[in-house]
N, C-alpha and C positions, 0 to 999 in steps of 0.2 A: 461437939464433944459428947453430947448426950446420944447422938446417933451412933457414934463409934462405940460407946459403951454397950449399946443395945446389940450391935453386931458381935462384939466379943462375947456377950452373954449367950447369944444365939449359937455361936460356934462351939462353945464349951461343951454342951450336951452331946454334940456330934463327935467331938474328939474323945470325950469320955466313953461314949458308946463304942467307938472303934477300939479304944484301948482295952475294953473289957474282953475283946476277942484276941488278945495278944498271942494265944496259943496258935490260932490260925495264921496270924501274921508271921510267927516264927516258922511254922511249917512252910508258908509261902517263900520265906527267905531261904530255907534249906533247899527247897526245890530249885529256886533261882540259882543258889550257889552251886548245886550239882550241875545244872545246865551250863553255868559259866565255866566250871572246871572242865566239863566235856568239850566246850568250845576251845579252851586253851590246849587241851590234850589232843583232840582229834583233828582240829583244823590244821592243815599243813602250814608250816612256816613259810611266809612269803617275804622275799627280799627285793629291794630296789636295786637295779643294775643301771649304771651310768657310763656314758662314753662321750668324748668330745673330739671334734675335728676342726681344722681350719681350712676353709675353702680358698684355694689359690686362684689368682687371676691367670688364666691360661694364655699369657701373651708371648710365651717363649717359642711357640711353633711357627707363627707366621710374621713375627715382627722382629727380625734379627738385623734390621738396618736398612738403609736406603741404598740406591744403586751407586751413590757417590758421583753422580753426573751433574752436579751443580744445579743450574737453572732447570734442567730437564727433570731432575728428581723432585724439585720443588713444585713444578707444574703437575707432575704425577700425583703428588700428595693433595694438591688443591682439586685435582680431578676426581679424587675419591677412589682411585684404584687400589684399595687396600683389602686386607683380609678381615676376618672376624676379630682379630686382635685390636682393631682400631676402636672398638667399643671400650670406653673408659669404665672401669669398675665392674662389679658383678652384682647380681640381684640375689640376696640371700633368700628372699621369698620364692624365687624360681627354683633355687637349689633344694629348698625344703619340699616344694611341690614334687620335684623329681624323686626325692627320697620316699615320698608318700605314694608315688605312682603305683598303679596296680601291676604293671609289668615288672618293676624292680622287686616289689614285695613278693609276687608270684615266683620269680626266679629264686629268691631267697628261700621260700617255702619248699620249692622243688629240690633245691640243692641240699637242704637239711633233712628232707623227708618228713616235714611237718604236716604234710597232707594226710598222714596216718597218725591217729591218736590211739594210744594203747592204755587200757584200764583193766584193773583186776575186777572180777565180778563183785557187785554190790558196793563198790567204792566209786562214787560218781564225781567226787570233787578233786580227785588226785590222779593225774595222768602221768605215765611213765616216760622217761627219756634216757636212752642209753642202756638201761638195765632190763629192758623187756626181753623175755625168753625167746621170742620169735620176731621176725621182721617180714613185713608185707611190702612187696614191691610190684611195680607194673612197668610196662614199656612206655616210652614217651607218647606214642600214638593213643594208647588207652587213656593215659592221663590227660591228654589234650582234649579228647572227646568226652570225658566224664562230665555228666550233667546232673548227677544226683549222688547222694552219699550211699555207700554200701557198707553194711556192718558184717563183721566176721566174729563168730564165736568159736574159739579154738580150744579143744580139749586134748590133752596128751596124757595117756595112762603110763604107769610104771613099766609095762612091757612094750612100750613104743607104739601102741595103736593111736592113730590121730583121727579126730573127728572135727570137721569144719562145717559150720552152718553159716551160709550167707543169707542176708536179709536186706531187702529194699522195701519201698513203699508198697509195691504191687506183688512181689514174689519172694520166695525163699527156697534155698536148695541145701541139700545135705551131701557131704562128700566124706569118704573114708580113705585113709592112706595108712601105710605101714612104716613110712620113713619120710624124712625131709630130703630134698625140697619137695613141696607139694604144689602142683600147678592146678589152679582152679579156673575153669572157663565158664563165664557167665555172660549174660546179655551185654553187660557193660564193657566186657573185654577179658583179657587174661591177666590173672594175678598169681604171683609166685610167693609162697610162704616158706621161709627158710629158718632154720634154727640159729640162734645167736651164740656164736662160740664163746662169748664172754659170760654167758649164763650157765650156772651149775645146776639148774632145776631139771629134773628128769620127768616129773609128772606135774602138770599144772593146768589151770584154766585161765584164759585171758580173752578179753574182748578188744577188737580193733575196728576202727571206723575210718574208711577212706573217703575223703571229701575232695571236691575240685579245688585245686590250689588257689584259685581266685577267691573262693569263699574263705579259706583260711587267711589269705592275704588281707581281705577286707576286715576280718576280725582283728588281726594283728595291727592293722593301721589305726584302729580305734584305741588299741591298748598301748601302743608305742607313742611316746610323747617326744616330738622333734621340734625344737624352737631355737631361735637365735640367742646367743649368750648375752649380747647387748646390741644396742642400736648403732654403736660406733665400731664394731669389729666384724670380722668374717668368720667368727666362731659359731659352730652349731653344736647343741647339746642334745644327747639322746637319754631318755630315761624309760625304763621298762620294769614292770613288777611281775614276778613269776615265782612259784614255789620250787621250780627246778632251776637252780642257780646256773648250772652248766648250759642249759638250753637258753637262758636269758643272755648269757655272754656270747654264745654262738650266734644268736639272732642278730645282735647289734654288730658284732665283728663282721659277720657275713654280709650284712646290709651295707656296711661301709666299703667292704672289698668289691662288691658288685657295683656300687656307685662309681668307684674309681675305674672299673673295667668299662662301664657304660660311657664315662667321659672320655676315656682313651679311644674307644671305638669311633666316637664322633671326630676326635682329633685325627685319627688315622684315615678316616674316609676323606676328610678335607685334604689332608696331605697327599693321599694317593691320587685324588683328582688333579691336584696341582702338578704332581710328578708326571702324570700322563700327558698333561698339557705341555709341560716343559720338554719332555722327551721328543714330542713331535716337532716343537719349534727348533730344538737344538739340531735335529736331523736336517730340517729345511735350511737352517743357517749354515750348517757345515757344508751342504751341497753348494750354496751360493758362494761361500768363502773359497772352496776348492776351484770353482769356475773362474772367479776373479783373479786368483793367484796364477792360474794357468794362462789367462789372458796377459797378465803382466810379464810372465816369462816369455811368451811368444813375441810380445811387443818389444821387449828389451833386446831379444835376439835379432828381430827384423831390423831394428834401428841402431844396432851395435852400441847400445848404451851400457856403460860399465858402472860408473859411480855417479848416478844421477843426483843423489842426495847431496853430494859435495858440490856438484855443478850449480845446483839451485839453492845453495845455502843462503845467499843474499835474499832470494825470493821468500824463503821459508820464514825469515825473521819478520817480514811484513805480514805474512799470511797466517802466522801461528794462532793468534787469538781468534781471528775470523774462522779458521778451520775448526777450532775446538767448538765454537758455537754451532757451526753447521753440522758437525758430527752429533752434537747433543740433540739437535732438532731431527736429524735423520733417525737416531735411535728411538726418540720419542714417537715419531710417526710410524716407524716399523712396529714397535710394540703395540701401539694403539690399533693399527691395522690387524695385527695378529689377534688381539682380543676381540675386535669387532667381528672378524670372521668366525671366531669360536662361538660367540653368543648368538650369532644369526643362524647357526645351523639348527634345523628343526629338531634333531635328536637331543640338542642341549637345552630345550625349552625349560625344563625343570632341573637342570644340572647346576651344581654350585660353580660359580665363576672362580677359577683358580686364583688363589691369593698370592700372586707372584710380584705384586707391586707395593707391598706393605712397608711402612716406615714406623719405627718404634716411637717417633715423636708425633705421629699422625693421630691425634686424639679426637678428631671430628668424624662423625659418621657420614661418609660419602655415599653416593647412590649405589655403588657396587656393594659396599658393606651392608647397607640396609637391605638390598636385594638378597644377599646371602643369608642374613639373619632371618628374613621372612621365609625363605625356602626351608631353613632348618625348623622353624616353627610349624610350617605346613607338614614337613616330614614327621615330626613328633606327633602332630595331631592325627595323622593317618594311621599311626600305630594303634590308637584307641578309638578311632571313628572311621566311618565309611566315607567315600568320596562325595556322597549326597548330603553329608552333614552340613548344616548351615555355616558352622564355623570353618569347615574346610573350603566351602564355596567362597566365603568371605576372604579367606587367605589367598585363594586362587585369583580373585579380583585384585587384591593388593599386589600379588606377584606380577600380574599383567601391567598394572599401572607403573610399578617400579621398573619393569623391563623397558617401557616406553621412555621413562626418564633417563635410563642408562643409554638408550639409543640417541636421545637428544643431546646428552652430555658428550657422548663420543663424537657426534657430528660437529658440535660447536667447538670442542677442543681440537679436533682434527683440522677444522677450518682455520682456527687461530694458529696452530702449528705450521700449517702450509703457508699462511701469510708471512709469518716470521721467517720461515725458510726461504721464501721467494725474495724477501728484502735482503737477506744475507747473501743469496746468490747474485743479486744485482750488484751488491757492494764488491763481491769477489770478481765479477766481470769487469767492473771499473778498474780494480787494482791490476788485473791481468792486462787490460788494454793499455794501462800506463807503462807496463813493463814490456814494451814491444820487442825488446831485445831477447826475450825468452823464446827459445825455439819452439815450434809447434809440437815437436815430439815430447818436450818436457811438459807442456800444458796437458797433453793427453795422459802422460804418465801421472801427473798430479791428480787427475780425475780418477784414474784407476786406483791410485794409492789411497785416495779418500774412500772409495767404495770398499777397499780391503779393510781399512781401519773401522769402517762402520760395521761390517760383518764381524770383525774381531771383537769390537766392543759389545755387540749384541750377544755374541757367543759366550764371552766371559761372564757377562751379567747373568744369562740364563743358566750357565754352568754353576756359577756361585750360588744362585738361588736354589737350584736343584740339590746341591750339596747341603745347604742350610736346612731345607725341608726334610731331607732324608735323615740328617743327624737329629733333627727335632723329633721325628717320629720314633727314632731308635732310642731316645732318652727315656729312661724309666722314671718319669716324674709324675707322681700321683696328684690328681687334682685336689683330693682331700688329704691334707697332712694330718696324720693321727697324733693328736695331742695326748689323749688318755684312751688307751684300749679299754674295752668293757671291764668294769670292776664292780664287785659287790659291796654295798654299804654294810657296815658292821651290824646295826640293829635291824631286826625284821620289822616290816611294816604291818604284818598280820601273822598270827593273832596278837592283839595288844591287850595288856593287862588292864589298862585304863578303860578300854572298851568293854571288857568283861565286867569290871567293877560297876561301870555305869549301867550296863545291861542288867546286872543282878539287882541293883537298887530300883531301877525302873520296873523290872518284871515283878519284884516283890510288891511294890506299890500298886501296880495295875491289878495283879491277882487279888490282893487283899481288898482294895477298894471296890473292885468289880463284884467280888463275892459278897461283901457286906452290903453294898448298894443294892444288889439283886435281892438279898435276903430282906432288907428293909422294905423294898417294893412289894415283895411277896407277902410279908406280914401286913402291910397296909391294905393290900387287895383282899387279903383274907378277912380282916376286920370289917372292911367295907362290905364284903359279901354277907357277913353275919348280920350286920346292921340292916341291910336292905331286905334280907330274908326273914 
């Protein structure tokens, strides 16, 4: 208690000493108040822009149903011959990484022309968007090869004389023109300056800085906040702060639009690959079907067979179930052989395996599905890395291992199918031998007819799958469902009156205390100097 009283007695002289200089404190407060008012008046109002999307699971392209061939379709599903749609769910973290990718951000910057920043002279904190009196553009080649920023100082007089000064780190140039458009050729490339028809200014000065789109994209990726709405939903929320409200809305809306276009391009590439595969198989099956139908016609004519199906009706009753099973095995073997031939071609080493065997209920990742997913990861990595990159090399090794597992699975599945088919054919032979009264012509006809039905089954399946994929590609279904288009919140986030008030109080306190503290030190040093001298 006594110690606390001593501290209070010691602080009182200091407080009283400071209060004696109240005039200086008031002056400091006035200065701080003026600075706070200038902050509120001069600093541009900054608003927060928000948008929300829902990421859809892209299962509608390659998972429109199974072949409807009973046990054959079930064995296909267990074999894993499915498309990318067999992956259950989506990864919101992967989608957010895609939205933050440099490629997507750079495309957005290029489309909106954000690689050019317009500012009026002596105003460093406020950039223009939409109301600039001139527009600086360049061709895609110049923009792609741009490796440094280039500044333009543009002056237009009332009589129409135009002066343009370009400046980089190492050089500057001056150009004179008498009208727009003005074409400027510098070391970095060709730039075109045109007047903005929406601007009514006739004489003005403006500064423009052209930067590589990747630089602007890197800056925006730090300023745009993209996060999942919750851990249990597929919602993604965007927030961005900017003093130009229209620019903020355009940035978020364009980013979402480009994200949808990028997702559709991947979907279309997989679909196109599958369609090419199907067209080739359909052409081959059509040729085989035509040949077997011609053989049937020749055989029936040579043996004077009119209504064979009526003659062998009693035989068909016993053979129906067995024939269906044999057809299923023939279809399965044919399709597996076609796929085996496709993936063993050297030119298809890194090609996506066509997703022509997908089932909507196939929720497990088969070897072919894992192989396709790894190929897409490798392709996406190559967009931002070289083939010598360790990550790309690692993905190449994964692709090679997965390809071997696909070969092994095809071999084992084909062997199993052949074994089942052989057992069924043995049963068929036993039934045929029991029906010795069936003429030899009819037995040959049954074999021909079965071959015809096999080709017809394969043809209808491939044709149906081709139509499903073509319809899916043509569907205008966006991966990101727009829940809330970019909108501006009501209250600005900067400048804030509370920040100004806190700054005024702190600045007044710091100026006053610093000045009085320095004065007391000065007086103490002065007295000490007199005493020692």
